[in-house]
VMD Tcl script that draws the C-alpha trace (Angstrom):
set ca {
  {102.24 120.12 65.43}
  {104.86 121.43 67.85}
  {104.28 121.53 71.59}
  {104.10 125.35 71.52}
  {100.93 125.26 69.40}
  {98.94 123.14 71.84}
  {96.62 125.77 73.22}
  {93.79 124.95 75.64}
  {91.37 125.02 72.69}
  {93.55 122.65 70.66}
  {93.87 120.24 73.56}
  {90.14 120.41 74.21}
  {89.51 119.20 70.68}
  {91.60 116.10 71.43}
  {89.76 115.19 74.64}
  {88.48 111.63 74.78}
  {86.70 109.42 77.34}
  {88.93 107.25 79.52}
  {88.12 104.82 82.32}
  {89.92 102.03 84.13}
  {92.09 101.31 87.15}
  {95.03 103.36 88.39}
  {97.81 101.85 90.54}
  {100.06 103.81 92.88}
  {102.70 102.79 95.44}
  {103.10 104.29 98.91}
  {105.45 103.28 101.68}
  {103.67 100.75 103.89}
  {104.59 102.68 107.04}
  {101.71 105.07 106.33}
  {99.52 102.53 108.19}
  {101.49 102.66 111.45}
  {103.68 105.76 111.34}
  {102.10 107.26 114.47}
  {101.55 104.01 116.36}
  {105.13 103.91 117.63}
  {104.56 107.24 119.39}
  {101.67 106.08 121.57}
  {100.68 103.27 123.95}
  {97.32 102.27 122.49}
  {95.17 102.37 119.38}
  {92.88 104.88 121.10}
  {95.82 107.21 121.70}
  {96.89 106.78 118.09}
  {93.43 107.82 116.91}
  {93.56 110.94 119.10}
  {97.06 111.81 117.90}
  {96.07 111.45 114.26}
  {93.05 113.73 114.80}
  {95.32 116.36 116.33}
  {97.81 116.04 113.49}
  {94.99 116.29 110.95}
  {93.94 119.65 112.39}
  {97.37 121.12 111.62}
  {97.36 120.09 107.96}
  {96.21 122.21 104.99}
  {92.52 122.06 104.16}
  {91.37 119.34 101.79}
  {90.42 120.91 98.43}
  {86.61 121.10 98.10}
  {86.44 118.79 95.06}
  {88.46 116.14 96.96}
  {86.36 116.03 100.13}
  {84.81 112.67 100.83}
  {87.73 110.80 99.26}
  {90.16 108.49 101.05}
  {93.33 110.25 102.16}
  {95.49 108.22 99.78}
  {93.54 109.77 96.90}
  {93.41 113.41 97.97}
  {96.89 113.71 99.51}
  {98.70 114.71 96.25}
  {96.21 117.58 95.85}
  {96.46 118.81 99.43}
  {100.03 119.89 99.97}
  {102.13 122.77 98.69}
  {104.34 124.38 97.81}
  {105.75 121.60 95.69}
  {109.51 121.41 96.40}
  {110.68 120.23 92.96}
  {109.04 120.16 89.57}
  {107.83 116.85 88.13}
  {106.61 115.76 84.71}
  {103.25 117.55 84.88}
  {103.61 119.79 87.92}
  {105.74 122.87 88.33}
  {107.65 123.60 91.51}
  {106.02 125.99 93.95}
  {102.42 126.55 94.99}
  {100.94 124.70 92.02}
  {97.89 122.43 91.55}
  {98.35 118.80 92.57}
  {98.78 115.76 90.34}
  {97.95 112.16 91.27}
  {100.60 110.11 89.44}
  {99.72 106.47 88.87}
  {100.07 103.62 86.39}
  {97.71 101.30 84.56}
  {99.40 98.18 85.96}
  {101.13 97.34 89.25}
  {104.37 96.37 87.48}
  {104.59 99.82 85.90}
  {103.98 101.51 89.25}
  {106.72 99.33 90.76}
  {109.12 100.34 87.97}
  {108.42 104.03 88.58}
  {108.95 103.70 92.33}
  {112.11 101.65 91.84}
  {113.54 104.33 89.57}
  {112.86 107.10 92.07}
  {114.34 105.08 94.92}
  {117.49 104.57 92.86}
  {117.54 108.25 91.95}
  {117.78 109.12 95.64}
  {120.94 107.02 95.91}
  {122.31 108.41 92.63}
  {122.05 111.88 94.12}
  {123.45 110.70 97.49}
  {126.62 108.82 96.53}
  {127.84 108.58 100.13}
  {124.66 106.87 101.35}
  {125.13 103.11 101.83}
  {122.66 100.64 100.40}
  {119.86 99.78 102.85}
  {120.36 96.54 104.75}
  {116.68 95.55 104.60}
  {113.98 95.65 101.91}
  {111.51 98.52 101.99}
  {107.84 97.60 102.11}
  {105.31 99.35 99.88}
  {101.57 99.13 99.44}
  {100.35 99.18 95.86}
  {96.76 100.36 95.84}
  {94.23 100.49 93.03}
  {91.53 103.08 92.44}
  {88.94 103.36 89.69}
  {88.97 106.40 87.44}
  {86.62 107.66 84.73}
  {86.33 110.88 82.77}
  {84.94 112.16 79.52}
  {87.90 114.52 79.13}
  {91.27 112.80 78.94}
  {94.34 113.26 76.74}
  {95.98 110.08 75.41}
  {99.52 110.73 74.21}
  {99.52 107.37 72.46}
  {96.65 108.33 70.17}
  {95.85 110.77 67.40}
  {97.63 114.04 66.85}
  {98.90 114.13 70.43}
  {101.41 111.40 69.58}
  {103.47 114.12 67.88}
  {104.47 115.56 71.26}
  {104.95 112.26 73.05}
  {108.76 112.28 72.79}
  {109.04 115.83 74.15}
  {106.65 115.20 77.04}
  {108.41 111.95 78.02}
  {111.97 113.28 78.02}
  {113.95 111.51 80.79}
  {114.99 114.69 82.62}
  {113.42 117.78 81.00}
  {109.86 118.29 82.26}
  {109.23 121.76 80.86}
  {107.09 120.64 77.91}
  {104.98 118.33 80.06}
  {104.41 121.11 82.58}
  {103.28 123.47 79.82}
  {100.93 120.84 78.42}
  {99.47 120.26 81.89}
  {98.90 124.00 82.37}
  {97.02 124.20 79.07}
  {95.15 120.97 79.84}
  {93.86 122.38 83.10}
  {92.59 125.48 81.30}
  {90.81 123.15 78.88}
  {89.12 121.22 81.70}
  {91.10 118.05 81.10}
  {91.02 115.58 84.01}
  {93.60 112.92 83.02}
  {96.71 112.66 80.86}
  {97.61 109.13 79.74}
  {101.24 108.76 78.63}
  {103.93 106.09 78.15}
  {106.01 105.30 81.21}
  {109.55 106.58 80.78}
  {110.86 104.12 83.36}
  {109.01 100.84 82.77}
  {111.10 98.49 80.58}
  {107.87 96.63 79.88}
  {106.43 99.61 78.05}
  {103.46 100.23 80.35}
  {101.36 103.38 80.52}
  {101.10 106.01 83.24}
  {98.26 108.29 84.26}
  {98.42 111.83 85.58}
  {95.11 112.70 87.24}
  {94.88 116.49 87.27}
  {91.65 116.66 89.23}
  {89.82 114.71 91.93}
  {86.88 114.68 89.52}
  {88.60 111.80 87.76}
  {88.17 109.36 90.66}
  {85.29 106.95 90.04}
  {85.53 105.42 93.51}
  {86.01 107.28 96.81}
  {88.55 104.82 98.19}
  {91.09 102.22 96.99}
  {89.51 99.16 95.42}
  {92.40 96.75 95.93}
  {95.93 96.49 97.19}
  {99.13 94.46 97.03}
  {102.22 94.39 99.23}
  {105.59 94.78 97.52}
  {109.07 94.58 99.03}
  {111.87 96.39 97.22}
  {115.47 95.49 97.92}
  {118.08 97.90 96.58}
  {121.71 96.86 96.24}
  {124.73 97.22 93.98}
  {123.04 94.90 91.49}
  {119.85 96.95 91.08}
  {116.33 96.74 92.50}
  {114.64 93.42 93.23}
  {110.88 93.67 93.77}
  {108.79 90.85 95.25}
  {105.03 90.55 95.72}
  {103.64 87.61 97.71}
  {100.04 87.72 96.47}
  {99.64 87.56 93.60}
  {103.11 86.05 93.34}
  {105.40 88.25 91.25}
  {109.11 89.04 91.03}
  {110.72 91.82 89.02}
  {114.39 92.73 88.75}
  {115.67 96.07 87.50}
  {119.40 95.63 86.96}
  {122.09 98.29 86.66}
  {121.37 98.89 82.99}
  {117.59 99.08 83.29}
  {117.27 102.83 83.95}
  {120.56 103.89 82.37}
  {118.79 105.98 79.71}
  {118.54 108.57 82.46}
  {121.99 110.21 82.79}
  {121.65 110.45 86.56}
  {121.34 106.68 86.85}
  {123.99 106.12 84.19}
  {126.45 108.03 86.40}
  {125.41 106.11 89.54}
  {128.17 105.00 91.90}
  {127.04 101.42 92.40}
  {129.91 100.09 94.46}
  {129.43 101.39 97.98}
  {129.33 99.94 101.47}
}
mol new
graphics top color blue
foreach p $ca { graphics top sphere $p radius 0.5 }
foreach p [lrange $ca 0 end-1] q [lrange $ca 1 end] { graphics top cylinder $p $q radius 0.2 }
display resetview
């Protein structure tokens, strides 16, 4: 079945239960980004309350959740389209992975993509610190692109650079009341799976259930990721993400 025939009704017939843990990386500075602007923790708390009042309202279905969970659903318009979200004032998507290593691969790719699109930018002198956090999810209405008839559109939805099919599938999935799309990671050389949570209904816990600290060093040899606890090291060399033409054309040798 071609992607154009996947109507909301057709997708609804493929809905299946799905539950587990989702992992997502955020820059570790989210913990202290305002602390450098004040002289005490009390002042930081006041500043963050004032900043909070200027932000868009939290969507009703996301209220009561930790800010790391609802943030992707709060802001718009979306500046650039992504795999399951169109550019503009469109509904949010919480992108995550089933394993920390897959989330690290996705983040490493996007960090490299920034430098691929900024060839005059020198490599950073220090590693960047990220927090990988876990959150439980559960739904009776998920789409698994690795299973059943949906596997027929997997290649189109996971194209390295063309997100139009995925965006159309997400639009139809929302109409069908689908909460989560499970799909193969395009970036993880280990073949892990990603999750696109289309609704805050999919969260089974109101806050992160675990976290890890990762340091990513980017250089002319690739990305080197290190986690202290549990101990883990991953290297993504120059060839790792070369299936994407933007990375294949990367200017690696720079000051």
